[in-house]
C-alpha atoms as an extended CHARMM CRD file, in Angstrom:
* protein
*
       115  EXT
         1         1  UNK       CA             -0.1370000000       -0.1080000000        0.4080000000  PROA      1               0.0000000000
         2         2  UNK       CA              2.6890000000        1.8840000000        0.9590000000  PROA      2               0.0000000000
         3         3  UNK       CA              3.8810000000        1.5790000000       -3.3700000000  PROA      3               0.0000000000
         4         4  UNK       CA              0.5290000000        2.5310000000       -3.8440000000  PROA      4               0.0000000000
         5         5  UNK       CA             -0.0590000000        5.6950000000       -2.7020000000  PROA      5               0.0000000000
         6         6  UNK       CA              3.5830000000        6.9100000000       -4.0000000000  PROA      6               0.0000000000
         7         7  UNK       CA              2.8620000000        5.6650000000       -7.3500000000  PROA      7               0.0000000000
         8         8  UNK       CA             -0.4030000000        6.8370000000       -6.6920000000  PROA      8               0.0000000000
         9         9  UNK       CA              1.8430000000       10.4370000000       -5.2270000000  PROA      9               0.0000000000
        10        10  UNK       CA              3.6730000000       10.0460000000       -8.4040000000  PROA      10              0.0000000000
        11        11  UNK       CA              1.1700000000       10.6220000000      -11.2440000000  PROA      11              0.0000000000
        12        12  UNK       CA             -0.5600000000       13.6370000000       -9.2700000000  PROA      12              0.0000000000
        13        13  UNK       CA              2.7880000000       14.9620000000       -9.0450000000  PROA      13              0.0000000000
        14        14  UNK       CA              3.5860000000       14.9830000000      -13.0730000000  PROA      14              0.0000000000
        15        15  UNK       CA             -0.3610000000       15.3050000000      -13.7210000000  PROA      15              0.0000000000
        16        16  UNK       CA              0.0920000000       18.5730000000      -11.4590000000  PROA      16              0.0000000000
        17        17  UNK       CA              3.3980000000       19.6040000000      -14.0140000000  PROA      17              0.0000000000
        18        18  UNK       CA              1.9980000000       18.5860000000      -16.3070000000  PROA      18              0.0000000000
        19        19  UNK       CA             -0.3960000000       21.2810000000      -16.3580000000  PROA      19              0.0000000000
        20        20  UNK       CA              1.4360000000       24.2340000000      -15.8730000000  PROA      20              0.0000000000
        21        21  UNK       CA              4.2970000000       22.9050000000      -18.3030000000  PROA      21              0.0000000000
        22        22  UNK       CA              1.3600000000       22.3040000000      -21.7860000000  PROA      22              0.0000000000
        23        23  UNK       CA             -0.7100000000       26.3340000000      -19.6880000000  PROA      23              0.0000000000
        24        24  UNK       CA              3.2410000000       28.3190000000      -20.4470000000  PROA      24              0.0000000000
        25        25  UNK       CA              3.5620000000       26.5160000000      -23.7410000000  PROA      25              0.0000000000
        26        26  UNK       CA              0.3680000000       27.8470000000      -24.8580000000  PROA      26              0.0000000000
        27        27  UNK       CA              1.2270000000       31.2960000000      -23.3230000000  PROA      27              0.0000000000
        28        28  UNK       CA              4.7200000000       31.4780000000      -25.0010000000  PROA      28              0.0000000000
        29        29  UNK       CA              2.9120000000       30.4900000000      -28.2400000000  PROA      29              0.0000000000
        30        30  UNK       CA              0.2600000000       33.2690000000      -28.3830000000  PROA      30              0.0000000000
        31        31  UNK       CA              3.4520000000       36.0870000000      -27.0860000000  PROA      31              0.0000000000
        32        32  UNK       CA              4.8200000000       35.0940000000      -30.0430000000  PROA      32              0.0000000000
        33        33  UNK       CA              1.8370000000       35.4250000000      -32.3380000000  PROA      33              0.0000000000
        34        34  UNK       CA              0.3740000000       38.8160000000      -30.2680000000  PROA      34              0.0000000000
        35        35  UNK       CA              4.6210000000       40.8040000000      -31.0340000000  PROA      35              0.0000000000
        36        36  UNK       CA              4.7700000000       39.4850000000      -34.6450000000  PROA      36              0.0000000000
        37        37  UNK       CA              1.7420000000       40.8630000000      -35.1120000000  PROA      37              0.0000000000
        38        38  UNK       CA              2.4820000000       43.0960000000      -32.9340000000  PROA      38              0.0000000000
        39        39  UNK       CA              5.7540000000       43.5480000000      -35.0240000000  PROA      39              0.0000000000
        40        40  UNK       CA              4.2640000000       42.9410000000      -38.9780000000  PROA      40              0.0000000000
        41        41  UNK       CA              1.2830000000       45.9090000000      -37.8510000000  PROA      41              0.0000000000
        42        42  UNK       CA              4.2790000000       48.5100000000      -36.6900000000  PROA      42              0.0000000000
        43        43  UNK       CA              6.2910000000       48.1260000000      -40.3410000000  PROA      43              0.0000000000
        44        44  UNK       CA              3.2600000000       48.3520000000      -42.0620000000  PROA      44              0.0000000000
        45        45  UNK       CA              2.1220000000       51.9080000000      -40.8550000000  PROA      45              0.0000000000
        46        46  UNK       CA              6.0620000000       52.8090000000      -40.7520000000  PROA      46              0.0000000000
        47        47  UNK       CA              6.5780000000       52.0210000000      -44.3130000000  PROA      47              0.0000000000
        48        48  UNK       CA              2.4660000000       53.5120000000      -45.2920000000  PROA      48              0.0000000000
        49        49  UNK       CA              4.1740000000       56.7270000000      -43.5470000000  PROA      49              0.0000000000
        50        50  UNK       CA              7.2660000000       56.8410000000      -45.0500000000  PROA      50              0.0000000000
        51        51  UNK       CA              5.3890000000       56.3150000000      -48.5390000000  PROA      51              0.0000000000
        52        52  UNK       CA              3.2510000000       59.9270000000      -47.7700000000  PROA      52              0.0000000000
        53        53  UNK       CA              6.4430000000       60.7860000000      -47.0280000000  PROA      53              0.0000000000
        54        54  UNK       CA              8.2880000000       60.2920000000      -50.3130000000  PROA      54              0.0000000000
        55        55  UNK       CA              5.6870000000       61.4760000000      -52.2290000000  PROA      55              0.0000000000
        56        56  UNK       CA              5.5470000000       64.3940000000      -50.1970000000  PROA      56              0.0000000000
        57        57  UNK       CA              8.8650000000       65.5060000000      -51.4180000000  PROA      57              0.0000000000
        58        58  UNK       CA              8.5100000000       64.3920000000      -54.7510000000  PROA      58              0.0000000000
        59        59  UNK       CA              5.6400000000       66.8110000000      -55.2800000000  PROA      59              0.0000000000
        60        60  UNK       CA              7.5890000000       69.5210000000      -53.5190000000  PROA      60              0.0000000000
        61        61  UNK       CA             10.6850000000       68.5690000000      -55.4930000000  PROA      61              0.0000000000
        62        62  UNK       CA              8.6770000000       68.5370000000      -59.1810000000  PROA      62              0.0000000000
        63        63  UNK       CA              6.8820000000       71.7570000000      -57.5490000000  PROA      63              0.0000000000
        64        64  UNK       CA             10.6680000000       73.2210000000      -57.2610000000  PROA      64              0.0000000000
        65        65  UNK       CA             12.0540000000       71.5970000000      -60.5000000000  PROA      65              0.0000000000
        66        66  UNK       CA              8.5500000000       74.0590000000      -62.2580000000  PROA      66              0.0000000000
        67        67  UNK       CA              9.9220000000       76.7290000000      -60.7860000000  PROA      67              0.0000000000
        68        68  UNK       CA             14.4000000000       76.1650000000      -61.6720000000  PROA      68              0.0000000000
        69        69  UNK       CA             12.7240000000       75.9590000000      -65.4920000000  PROA      69              0.0000000000
        70        70  UNK       CA             10.3990000000       79.1330000000      -65.8100000000  PROA      70              0.0000000000
        71        71  UNK       CA             13.5360000000       80.9650000000      -63.7790000000  PROA      71              0.0000000000
        72        72  UNK       CA             16.1420000000       79.1380000000      -66.4710000000  PROA      72              0.0000000000
        73        73  UNK       CA             13.2880000000       79.9760000000      -69.0540000000  PROA      73              0.0000000000
        74        74  UNK       CA             13.5120000000       83.3690000000      -68.1370000000  PROA      74              0.0000000000
        75        75  UNK       CA             17.0790000000       84.0790000000      -68.6550000000  PROA      75              0.0000000000
        76        76  UNK       CA             17.6440000000       82.3240000000      -71.5520000000  PROA      76              0.0000000000
        77        77  UNK       CA             15.3800000000       84.5220000000      -73.1750000000  PROA      77              0.0000000000
        78        78  UNK       CA             17.6320000000       87.8410000000      -71.6020000000  PROA      78              0.0000000000
        79        79  UNK       CA             20.3960000000       86.5610000000      -72.7130000000  PROA      79              0.0000000000
        80        80  UNK       CA             18.9000000000       86.1410000000      -76.4840000000  PROA      80              0.0000000000
        81        81  UNK       CA             18.1070000000       89.4530000000      -76.5540000000  PROA      81              0.0000000000
        82        82  UNK       CA             21.4740000000       90.6480000000      -74.7460000000  PROA      82              0.0000000000
        83        83  UNK       CA             23.1530000000       90.1740000000      -77.3740000000  PROA      83              0.0000000000
        84        84  UNK       CA             20.4120000000       90.2030000000      -80.3330000000  PROA      84              0.0000000000
        85        85  UNK       CA             22.1940000000       93.2110000000      -82.6020000000  PROA      85              0.0000000000
        86        86  UNK       CA             19.0280000000       94.8830000000      -83.2420000000  PROA      86              0.0000000000
        87        87  UNK       CA             19.9820000000       95.5180000000      -79.5780000000  PROA      87              0.0000000000
        88        88  UNK       CA             23.0390000000       95.8830000000      -80.1870000000  PROA      88              0.0000000000
        89        89  UNK       CA             22.4620000000       98.8560000000      -82.5480000000  PROA      89              0.0000000000
        90        90  UNK       CA             20.2300000000      100.5040000000      -80.2340000000  PROA      90              0.0000000000
        91        91  UNK       CA             22.4520000000      100.8110000000      -77.7290000000  PROA      91              0.0000000000
        92        92  UNK       CA             25.5270000000      101.9630000000      -80.3700000000  PROA      92              0.0000000000
        93        93  UNK       CA             23.4010000000      104.6500000000      -81.6010000000  PROA      93              0.0000000000
        94        94  UNK       CA             21.7400000000      105.6000000000      -77.5340000000  PROA      94              0.0000000000
        95        95  UNK       CA             24.6470000000      105.5080000000      -75.9200000000  PROA      95              0.0000000000
        96        96  UNK       CA             27.5230000000      105.4290000000      -77.8950000000  PROA      96              0.0000000000
        97        97  UNK       CA             26.7660000000      107.8930000000      -79.9860000000  PROA      97              0.0000000000
        98        98  UNK       CA             27.4240000000      105.9610000000      -83.3290000000  PROA      98              0.0000000000
        99        99  UNK       CA             25.7480000000      106.0890000000      -85.9950000000  PROA      99              0.0000000000
       100       100  UNK       CA             24.4720000000      104.1030000000      -89.2660000000  PROA      100             0.0000000000
       101       101  UNK       CA             27.3480000000      104.5810000000      -92.0750000000  PROA      101             0.0000000000
       102       102  UNK       CA             25.8580000000      106.3180000000      -95.4750000000  PROA      102             0.0000000000
       103       103  UNK       CA             28.5810000000      105.3340000000      -98.0330000000  PROA      103             0.0000000000
       104       104  UNK       CA             30.3770000000      101.8610000000      -97.1450000000  PROA      104             0.0000000000
       105       105  UNK       CA             34.0930000000      101.5120000000      -98.9250000000  PROA      105             0.0000000000
       106       106  UNK       CA             35.2190000000       98.4150000000     -100.2020000000  PROA      106             0.0000000000
       107       107  UNK       CA             39.1130000000       98.0780000000     -100.8000000000  PROA      107             0.0000000000
       108       108  UNK       CA             39.8260000000       95.5020000000     -102.9550000000  PROA      108             0.0000000000
       109       109  UNK       CA             42.0980000000       92.4670000000     -102.0490000000  PROA      109             0.0000000000
       110       110  UNK       CA             44.8410000000       90.8260000000     -104.5080000000  PROA      110             0.0000000000
       111       111  UNK       CA             44.8740000000       86.7600000000     -104.1390000000  PROA      111             0.0000000000
       112       112  UNK       CA             48.0570000000       87.0500000000     -102.5340000000  PROA      112             0.0000000000
       113       113  UNK       CA             46.0280000000       89.2910000000      -99.4980000000  PROA      113             0.0000000000
       114       114  UNK       CA             43.1900000000       86.4700000000      -98.9760000000  PROA      114             0.0000000000
       115       115  UNK       CA             43.7620000000       84.6050000000      -96.7840000000  PROA      115             0.0000000000
């Protein structure tokens, strides 16, 4: 009878230990699943935020590019106007007091003097 009590007592202990171990394994698995889902959710939200930020930066850069291209077109126009022959002729007459020649003199060159 003593042996039976020990065996019986041993079985009770093993059952008592089996429940907490099974419960803790289930709890660990549940917590691991929660951690994985939480991590994936955080990553998803972070990537969405990054995409919105990058999209806003792209829109801002495109707007700035449009402004710079317009400034560039204006500067090209001003450069073309600054070096136009009609403008140079007007400046020569108005500011420098130059006049268009009334007669044109041609100087004949011999074939040996030609470049």
